[in-house]
N, C-alpha and C positions, 0 to 999 in steps of 0.2 A: 325207285332203284337211282343210286346217285349217278349222275353223268359224269364221265371222266373229265376232269379238268383239262381244257385245250391249252396247250403252252402255244402262245404266239410265236411263230419261228422268228428268230432274230431277223430284223430286216436286212442285216448285212449277209446272213446266209442265204437268205432267197435271192438277193442281189447277185451273189457269187454264181449260184446255179443259173439263173438267167443270163448272167454275162458270159458263162462257159457255153452255153447253148448258142447264144448270139455270135460269140466269136468263132465258132465252128460252122456259123451260118446253117444251123440245122433246120431241115424244112418244117419241123414243128415248133421252132422258137417262136414265131409270131403268135401261134395260139397259146403258149405258155406265158407270153408277155401279156397277151390279151386278158388272160384270166386274172394274173397278178394285178393289173391295172384297173380292172372292172369289177372283181369279185363274183364273175360269172361261175356257174356251176360247169364241171367239165362237159356234161352232155349238152348244156346250152350252148357253149362256145362251138362245139362239133357240129351243132345244128344250124349254126348260122349260114343264111344263104346271101348271095350278091344282093339279091333285093333287099335284104334286112338291113344293110348297112347304107349311111348317108355320110361320106366323108366330108362333103362340103359342110353340112350342118354340124358334122362331129358326134353322130348319134348311131346307135344300133337298136334295133327292135328284136327283143328276145319272143319267139313266137313258137319254137318247136325245138326238141331236144332229140339227141342220138342217144340210144341205150342198148343194152343186149337182153335178148328174151331167150330162154332155154329152147322153145320151140322154133322161133323164126330167126334165131340168130341176131344180126345187127339191124335195129330198127330206128326209124325216124318217126317221132309222134309228136303231137302237139304238147305244149307245156301242161303239166297235170292239173294246174289250178289258174284261175283268171288273173290271180296276184302274180303268177309266174311270168305272164305277158307284161313286158314293160319295156321302156325306153331306157338306155343306158347312155351317158355322155362319155365321150372319149377326149383324153389329153392329146396335145399336140404331138408327142412323141410316138404314142400309140398309133394315131393317124398316119404318120410317116412310115412306121414299120408295116401296117396294113397296105398302104399305097404300093410298097416295094413288094411285097407278098402277092398282091394281086397281078402286078406287071410280071413276075416270075412264073405265077400260075398260068398267065395266058400265053407265055412262051411255051411252057410245059405242054399246054393243050394242043398248040400246034405242032410240037414235035411229035406228039403221039398220035396226031390224026385220028384215023379209025378206031385205036384200041382204047380211046378216053372216052368214057361214059360221062356225059355232063349232066350232073345232079344239081347244078346250080349251087353246090355247097362252097363256102369259104375255105374250109379246111378239110378237104376230102382225102381218102387214102390215095395212094399213088397213081390209080387209074380212073379216079373220079367218084369211086363207090364211097358211101358213108364209112368214115375212119372207126375202126375198132377202138372204143374208149380205153381199153387197157393198153393199147399200143402207147397212148399219150401217157398214161400213169407210168409204164415202163421207161419210156425216154427221161421223164422227169427224175424217176428214182436212179437211174443209171448215171445222171450228172450229179445228183446228190451223193451218191456212192463215191465217186470219183473224188469228191471234195471231202470226203469223211462224214458224211451225214446219213447214216445207216437208216434212221428211222424217219427220214422226211417223207411225207405223203403229199400227193398233188393237191389234196384238199387244203393243205397249209397254205396255198397261194391266195385261198379266199381269206383266210385268217390274216394273211399279209397285208392284204388290201384293206381289211378292217382295221388293223393296227395302224397302218399309214394315215388312213382317214382321220382316225381318233387323235393322232400324233398332230395332224393338221388343222384341230379344232372342230371336226365336223360331229354332229350329234348322232347318238346311237338311233 
């Protein structure tokens, strides 16, 4: 079967979508930025725990993923393969965005006291629970739509990352 040719999204278009989410200070902007600048999969980004990130060293460890199961709903599971478990380097801009995000998250946890269930997740739902991956997709698509990109997909952020890396001379 011929695989559909993936159009790498224009870097400018993805930058516009990220800028719109960042300007509105959307609570999910940090995870969208992280995916665009690391090439993580949606579930991998949502599965990150505070213990999986080292901002001093500028690295994150991918060890688990958030997904959806028909029987169980939203689930957190180890990465499917050993190759899926990996360390990923962060750039300075992403580190700064994550630092600010963690600060806001701490304040929110304090405000919500007893109603916040701390699962240690870096990008949880509003009350600390694992976030439904579709929520992230819908947020991305709503920003894309506002900017006239009806066919944008969250997965385009991974292609964006690859395009930028190749433009900067990284090897496949």
